[in-house]
N, C-alpha and C positions, 0 to 999 in steps of 0.2 A: 400797376396801373399805366397804361401807355400814355405818357404826357411829357411835355418838355416846358420847364419853367425857366425863364431867362429874366434876371433882374438887371436892368440897365443902369438904374440909379436907386437910392433908397426909396424914392417915391414913384417909380415907374417899373412896371413888370410886364411881361408877355407869357401868356399860358396857351399851349396848344394841346388839345386832346384828340385822340383818334382810337377807334375800336381795335381790339385784338385781331390780328391776322395770323392765325396758327399755321396756315399752310403758305409757304412762300412759293414763288413762281417755280423754283427748282423741285420742290416737293410736289406741286401741281403736276409737273411733267413726269416725275417718278411714279406718282399714284396711277396716273392714266397708263403709263408704260407697263407697270406691273399688272394692272387689270388686263391690259391687252394680251400680255403673255399668259396670265392665268386662263383667260378665255380661249387662247389659241392652242395651248399646250394639249388638252385633252382631245382637240380636233386633229391632231396629227395622225391619229389612227384611222381617221375617216378620209384621208387624202385618196383621192381616186374614186370614191363613192358618191352616189347621188344624195346620201344623207348629209354629206358636208354642205351642200347648196341649200338644204333645208334649215340647217342649224345656223349658217353664217349671217342670215338677216337678223336673227335674233341676238346673236353676239355682237353684231354691229350696232344694233339698237341699244343694247345694255351699255356698251362703251361709249356711245354718243350721249346717253342719258347721264352717265357718270361726268363726262366732260362738260355737259351743259350745266349740271347741278353745282359743280365746283367753280366754274366760270361765273355763274349767276351770284353765287355766294361772295366770291372775290369782288364783283362789281358792286354789289350792294353794301359792302363794307367800306367803300371809299367815301367816308363822311369825315369831316374835320371841323372841330370848333376851335376858334382862336379868339382869344380875349386880350385885349390891351388894357392894363390897369394903370391909372395915373391919378393925381390929385385934380387934374382938370376933367376927367371923365373916364368912364368905363364903356368900352366898345366890344361888343360880342358879334362875332360873325360865324355862322354855320354854313359850311359848303356841303350841300347835299349831293349824292350821287346822281340824282335826277331832279330837274327842277331848279328854282332860282336860289341865289344865296340869300339867307335870312340875316338881317341886321337888327341890332338892339343897341341902345345907348342910353346911359344915365348918368347923373351926378353921384360920385362915390358917397357923398355925404348922406344921401337919402336912399341908398341901395341897402336892402336887407336880403340876407341869405337865409333861406328856409329849407330844412330837412325835415320831411314828413315821413316818419318811421313806417306807419300803416295808414290806410285810407286813400293813399293816392293811387294813381294809375299802375305804379310799380312800387316794389318795396324800397324804402328809404328814397323817396322821391325828392330831388334836389332842384331848387328853383331860385332865381334871382328876381327881386322885385324892385321896380324903380322905373322912373320915366313914364309912369302911367301904364306899365305892362308887367306882366310875370312871364318869365321864360324858364323853360327847363334846360338843365345842364346835364351833360353826359348820359342821355338816354340809353346809349349803347354799353355803358359800364355796368359792373356787377354791383349788387347793393354794398358790398364791402368797399369796393373802389369808390362809390359815391360818398361813403362816410369819410374816407381818407381825403377825397377832394373837398368835402365840406370843411374839415379841419384845416387844410391848406388855405383855402379862400378865406376863411374866417380870420386867420392870421395875417393874410395879405390886406384884407379890408381894414382890419383894426390898425395895421400899420399906415395904411393910407390915411385914415381918418384922424390918427393921432400924431403923425409926424409933424413937427413944427419947423 
């Protein structure tokens, strides 16, 4: 699960979650470069003929389509959820790739963590309830990762509520 948990003191912690990015920028360049080579190599035999000019726009469109799809996927995966946990309060901020930052805060005493195995929008739907609202956590995570996140947050919340 792509996350970073930092415990500053026994009663404060910071959790950051982000989606998987399987293709790094170097891999992006390599994929587009290999596709360009794979499209250009068979056209070497057509150099000097008018058939090359008939195929070139289609090869260019295929290459542009690959570049656009990979770039769009990379851009859409730029989401971050950041949670500050302390005895004073829990603050959750979601930084969306497009649109405003979403904030939620609540008193940890009244916060409940809910994992809905079935019947939610996704399998193992994970929510936090408190402060008069219910918010989803880790929408971009796999069901198994949401289960692990539930266990991690349960332990953190119990520690916050019981620490004297």
